[in-house]
N, C-alpha and C positions, 0 to 999 in steps of 0.2 A: 747276391752272386754277381761277380765281375769275371768276365772271360776275355782273354786276349787272343785276337785272330792270329793264325799261323798261315803265312802265305806259301810255305813250301812243306806241307805236311808229309809228302812222300820222300823228302830228303833232297830232291832236286827240283828246280823250277819248272822245267819242261815236262818232266814225269808228273809232277803235281798238276800242271795245267791240263795234261791229257786226261787225267782222272777227274779233274774239276769239270771238264767238258762233257762227261758222261750224260748228264740230263739233256743237254742239247743234242748229243748224238742219238740218244733214245728217242727224242722227239722227232728228229729228222727221219730216222729209219722207220719209226712207226707210222708217220704220216706219209712219207714220200716213197718208201720201199714196200712195206708190208700193206700199206694202204688202209690202216685203221682210221676210224673217224677222228676228227680233231679233238673231241672231248675225251675219248679213250686214250689217244696218244698223249694228251696233256696230263691225264691221270697217271699214266705209267712214268712220265718224266718227273712228275712231282714226287712219286714214290722214290725215284732214283735220286733226285735232289736231296731228299730227306736222308736217304741212305748214305750218300756221300758226305753230307754235313755231320752226321752222327759217327760214322765209322772211320772216314778219312780225316776230317778236320777235328774230330773229337769235341764237337760242339755239344754243350749240355742239352739234353732233350727238351727241357723246358724253354730254352732260348730258341731252339730249332722250330718247335711247334708254334711258339709265339710269333716268330718271324713269318711263318706260313700263314697264320691267322691274320696278321697285319696285312700281308699281301692280298688276301681275299677281301678284306674291308676296303683297302685302297682300290682294288679292282672294281668293287661295287660302286664306290662314289666317283672316283676319278676317271674311270673308263666306261663301265657298263651303263651308268646313269646317263651319260652323254650319248653313247651309241644307241641305246634303247629308245631314247626320246627322239633321236634323229630319225630312226626307222618309223617310230610312231607318227611323227610329223608327216612323213611321206605317206604312210597308210591312211591317215585322215584325208589327205588330198585325193587318195584313190576312193575311199568310202563315200566321200561327198560328190564324186563324179568330176571334180575339178581337174584331175590329172588328165582326163580326156581332152580338156581344153588346152592344157599345156602341151600334150602330144601333138595337137593340131598346129600349134604355134611353131614348135620345134620342127615338125615335118615341113612346115611352110618355109623354114629357113632354107632348106634344100633337100630334095629327095635323095641326093648322093649320100651314101652311107659313110664315106670318108669325111665329108664336111660335118655330118651329124656327130661323128666321133670327136672331131676337133671342138665343136661347140659344146657338147655335153660332157664328155669325159675330161677333156683338157681344160676348157674355160670355165664352164659352169661348176665342174668338180673343184677347181681351184677357189672358186668364190665360196663354196660351201666349206672347204678346208679353211679358208681364211676367217670365216665367221664362227665356225663351230669346231671342226676337226673331230677327233675321237672316233673315226671310222665312219662318220656320217657321209662324207663324199662318196666313198666306195659303195655303201648301201644304196644311196639315193640314185646316183648316176647309173649304176648297174641295173637297178630296177627300171629306171627310165628307158635305158637302151633296150632292155629285154622286152619291155612293153611296146616299144616302137618296132620290134621285129628282129632285133639282133639275136643270134643264138645265145642262150642264157650263159653258158660257160664263157664264150667269147666276150660277152658284155662285162663279166667280172674281170677277166684278164685285162681288158682295156682300161677299166676303172682303176685297177691296181697299178698298171704301168703309168697312167696319167697322173696318178696321185703322188708321184715322186716329185714333180716340179714344185709344188707349194708347201710340202710338209714342214720344212724348216721354219716357216713363219706361220704355221697353223695356229688356230685358236687365238687370233689376234696377237701373234708373236710370243705365245706362252713358252715355247721351248727355250727361246733366248732370254727371256725374263727370268726363268728358273735358273739357267746357266749363270747369268750375270749375278744373281743373288748368292748363289753357292760359291762362286770362285772369286768374287770381288775381295773378300778378306785375304785370300791367298796372294793376290796380285797387288794388295795395298791400293785398291781403287774403291770408289763409291759404287754401290750396286747399279745405279742408273748409268754411270759412265762405262762400267764394264758391259752392260747390256748393249749400249750404243756401239761399242767397239766390236762385239761379237756380231751384232746385226750387220755392220758395215763389212766385216770380214766374210761372213756367209753370203752377203749380197755381192761379193766378188768372186764367189765360187759357183753357186747354183744357177746364176743366169746362163752360164755356159751350157749347163744341162737343159735349161728351159729352151734353149735354141734348138736342140736336137730332139727333145722329147716328142713334138708334134710329128716330125718325120718318122721317128721310131715307132710311134703309135700307128701311123697309117701303114707302114711296112708290115707290122705284125698283123694288122687287119686285112690288108689287100695285096701285099707284095711290093717289091721295090718298083716295078714298072708302073703299077697303079698309083704309087706315091708321087712319081715324077709328073703324072698327069694333073696333079693338083698342087704342084710346088708353090704357086703364088699364095694359096691359102696356108699352106704349111709354114712358109717363110713369114707371112704376115702375123700368124698367131704366135709363132716363137719369138719373133723380133719384138713385137708389141709387149708380150709378157716379160720377156727378159729385160728390156729397156726400163720398164716401170718398176720391176723388181729391184734393179740396181739403184735407180734414183730413190725410191721410197726407203730402201734399207739404209742407204748412206746419208740421205738428207732429210727424211721426213720422220718416220717412226716405224719401228718393228711391228707395231700393232696393226698398221694399215697396209703392209706390204702386199699381202695376198689379195686383199679386197681390191686395192687399186690396180694390181697387175691383171687380175681376172677381168675386171670391168674394161680395162684398156684392151685386152685381147678380144673380148666379145664385141666391143665397139669397132675395133679394127676389122674383124671379120664381117661385120654388118656393112661397113663402108665398102670393103672390097667386093662383096657380092652385089652391091648396087651397080658395079661396072663390069664384073667378070663372073663367069660361071664355067665349070669344066666342060670341055667339048663333048665328053661322054659321061652320062650319069651312071655311076657304078652302084650296083646293088647285088645282093646275095643270089647265088644260083637258085633259079626257080621263081624269082620275084619278077613281077611285070616291070618292064622298062617304062619310065615316065619322063616327060620333059622337065628340064631344070626350071626352078623358080628362083626369083631373087629374094633375098631377105627383105629388101625394101618393100616389095609387094606384100610380103607376109605381115610386116609391121604395120602396113596400112590398114589391115583388116580391123574391123571394130572388135573390141573385146580382148585385144592381145594383152594389154596392161592388166585387165581384169583377170585374165587367165593366170598371171604371175603373182596375183594378189597374196597368196600364202607365203611366197618367198620374200616378197616386199615386207610383209609383216615380220618374218623371221629375221631378215637382215636389220630392219629398223630396231627390233627389240634388242638384239645383241649389240648393235652400235650404241644405243642409249645406255645399256648397262656398262659399257666400256668407255663411256665418254670421258671419264676422269683419267684414263690411261693415255687417251689420245690428245686431249686438250688440257694442258697443265694450268694450274692456278685458277681453276674455276671457282666461283662463289660457292660456298657450302650448299646453298639451296639448289644449285644447278648440278652439283657433282653427284649424280646417282650412283656412280661406282663406289664412292666412299660410303654412302648410305647403306648400299647393299652389303658391303663388307662388315658393317657393324654386326650382322647376324652370323659372321663366321664363328666356327667353333674349333679351337685348336687345343689338342690334348696329347699328352705323352702316353705311349702305348704301355700298359702295365706289365711289368716283368721284363721288358725289353729295352726300354728307354735308358740309355747311358750304362747298360749292363755288358755291352760289348765294346772292347777297347781296340782302336785302330792304331797303327804305328807306321813310321817311315818305311817305304816311300810313299805310302798312300796318304798320310798326313805328315805335316812338317815335324810333329812330335807325337808321343803317345797322347791319345785323346779319346774320351768316351764317344761312342757312336750314338747320336741322337736317334730316337724313333718316335717322331711326332707326326701327327696326321691333322691336316686342315680340312674341315668340312665346310665349304662355302655354300650354304643352303641356298641363298638367293642369287649369288653371283655366278654359280656354275652354269656353263653352256647347256647342260642338261635340263636344268630348271627353266632356263630361258626358252629352250626348245619346247618344253611341255607347255608353258604358258602361251607361246606363240601358236602351238598346235591347237590349243583350246580356243584362243581368240580367232584364229583363221578358220577353225571348224564352224563356229558360230557365224562368222562373216560369210561363209559359204553355204549357209543354210542348214548346217548340221544340228541335230538335237542332242541333248545330254545323253540319252540312251545310246545313240549311235557312237558318240565319243567314248563311252564306257565300254561298249561292246568291242570297239576297234582296239582299245587299250588291252582288253583281256585276250583278244586274238593275237595281238603283237607279242604279248608275254608268252603265249604258247608257241608262236612262230620262232621266237629267239631263245627258247629255253636252253637248247644245247650250246648255242653261241655264248650265252651268258655264263654257262658252266665252264666253258673253255677259257673265257676271259678270267674268271676267278682263279683257276688253277695255274694259268700262265703267270699271273702276277704273284701268286704264292711261290712259284718256282724262282722267279726273279728275286724276291725278298729273301728266300732261304739261301740262295747263292750269294747274295750280297752280304748278308749278316754273318754267314759262315766263313766268308773269305774266299770263296770259289771264284766269284766274279773278279775280285782283285788279283787272284793268281793268274787268271787268263789275261788281264790287262797288263800285268807285269811281264809276263812272258812275251807278249807282243812288243812291249817297250824295249826289250833287249835287242831289237833290230837296229838300234843306234841311229846312224844317219838317214836310214830309210824309214824311221819311225813315222814320219808324216804319211807315208804310203799305208802303213799298217793301222795308223790312227783311224783312218776311214773305216777299216773293218772292225775296230773296237766299237764304234758307233753303230755299225751295221749289226753287230752281235746284240747290242743292247735293244735296238728296236725290234729285231727278230724275237727276242724274249718277251718284251713288254708291249709291243705294238704302238709305242708312243715315243716321239722324239723328246718330249719334255721329261718323261721318266727316265730315258737313256741319259739325258744330260744330268739328271739327279744321281744316277748310278755311277756313271763314268766321267762326268765333267771334271770334278776336282782331281781325280786320278790322272786324267789327260793333262791338266794344267801343271800338276806337280811333276809328272814324268818329263814333260817338255822342259821345265825349269832345270831339272836334273841333267838333261841332255844339252842344255844351253840353246834350246830352240825357243821360238816365240810362243808363249802360252796362249796368246789370242788365236794364233793359227791352229793350235792343237784343239782348243775348245770349239772353234768354228768347224774344223774337220770332223770332230765328233758329231756335231749337228748334221752336217752335209752328208757324211757317210751314213749316218743313221736313217736318213731319208730313204736310202735304197733298200733297207731292211723291211720297210713298210709293206712292200708287195708280197713278202713271203711270211710275214708274221701270222702264226696260226690263228690268232684271234680275228685278225682282219680277213683272213681267207674264210673263216667261219661266218663272220658277219656278211660278207659279200655273197657267199653261197646261200645263206639263209634268206637274205633279202630277195632273192629271185626264185626261192622254192627248190634249191638244189643242195640241200643238206646232204653231206656224205661225198660231195665232190671236191672237198678240200685238197685231197691228195692229187687229184688231176690239175687243180689250179697251181699247186706248189711245183709240179713238174714242169708246167708251162712258163713259170716266172722265175724259177730258181737261178738258172744260168744268166738270164738278163739281169737279175739282182746282183750277182757277183761281178758281171762285166761293168755295170754302171758304178758299182762301188770302186772298182779299179780305176775308173775314169776320175772319180773324185780324189782318190789317193795320188794319182799322177799329178792332178792339178795342185794338190797340197804340197807334193814333193818339189814341184817346180817353184811354188811360191817360197818354200823354205831355202831354196838354193839359188835360183836364178832370178825369179820375179819377186824378190823381197820387198820391193816398193809397193806391191799390191796389198801388203799387210798393213791395216791401219794401226796407228800408234796413239797413245794418250796425248 
């Protein structure tokens, strides 16, 4: 059975686009207006997506349900496996008592809640995003801040907002690697060359946001006036992160951007607080006022490095597994990355692979739509996080029974978040293989000269649906590049803007809302989180769109070229 997609099933592009958007509308209304739980909202949206595919797009039922099933399996391995083991890793540090030592070190940095937010949500969260991604920074930093005394919902909001800065280069640059591999043939480039160009282009967009996110974070936490009281720390964190993000993305490697930028920001804050502290220590209402401490004094305490041992193990484990992508031309016996990839399993999804046909303008010519899935058993950040959790657990004195009990408790803790993840990915795959996603993208592409502005919202839409910038580049990257070529715009800019705009959808993605809420024991609060972040998400996406529009018209020299 072969079925050709129809991008205007209702007879007109914008009418078709409105109907294609019904699953998204149902999801938003259910979650943000009616205030249903995330998993119930996702279930209703999935039913809607299947209905749209079957009734509007006339997609054969077998293909529709096959695409939903593939989305679930993709969600299990590519998203849930990573997010679950990131939360498990954190729970192991709590179960062994090590998190108490980490809290003492973090509290020793400064008792000021504003500086704690800059260190944990912005800097440390970026480090976690750089090495693992997949929702782990939101889960871990939100749990950390809640344990330190931040109001739980506020902790998740801060984690979601801070996570915008590093997402484009998350998971050791995976979103850009995926984008480069998919679009290189369209642009007649080599995959590595395309990845480098996209990395450089994104590295000339998101540093602008990294400059303002720290101030934005503190304003949301404490207000404009309280932000001005710590402007040296805000400026230091933003400048340090943005500068290294630009340098690493343009001159080093997409795989190391977030890791280097985050470490640079943390080091810069450490140096600053050796010589400066806010005149007034700001804490939440009802908290006892305490004198400020310098990070230098805290770092001098014995055991500080030992307290961070679990994260040292995690970072080292992920670094070693990615060594082949960071250092090229390594001897075979040193290239652990290549050895781990030997266990990859790539298979075509039965009944769906090459049974759907795409056509212009989504593809250059009629072409079968592949449906392949790669299961990287050993290379996956989820597997690495699991191994790191076990190693760190034993290093912290944990016994096998404790680790197994913690695993079971984590599974129970995340049961609804995992269900949400599976259904959201099923929605994304149904929309993509039915043609609904392409209809929405083509409708936005009709904006012509202002396409760069709307290009950011296409990426935003993708991350809202999937929770992943890499998945969004898979869904929309080729379409963005082809649409830009048709409009005589730079395809590198279009792909980069898809990535940068997608970053802003991260804070409202239902699966990330669910992961964050679950990590702090606040399941059912996803609707509240959505209402607190939705407008910020739209606003920051508009900033990305304006930057892209300026680059396409006035600042064309900012776009890298082969």
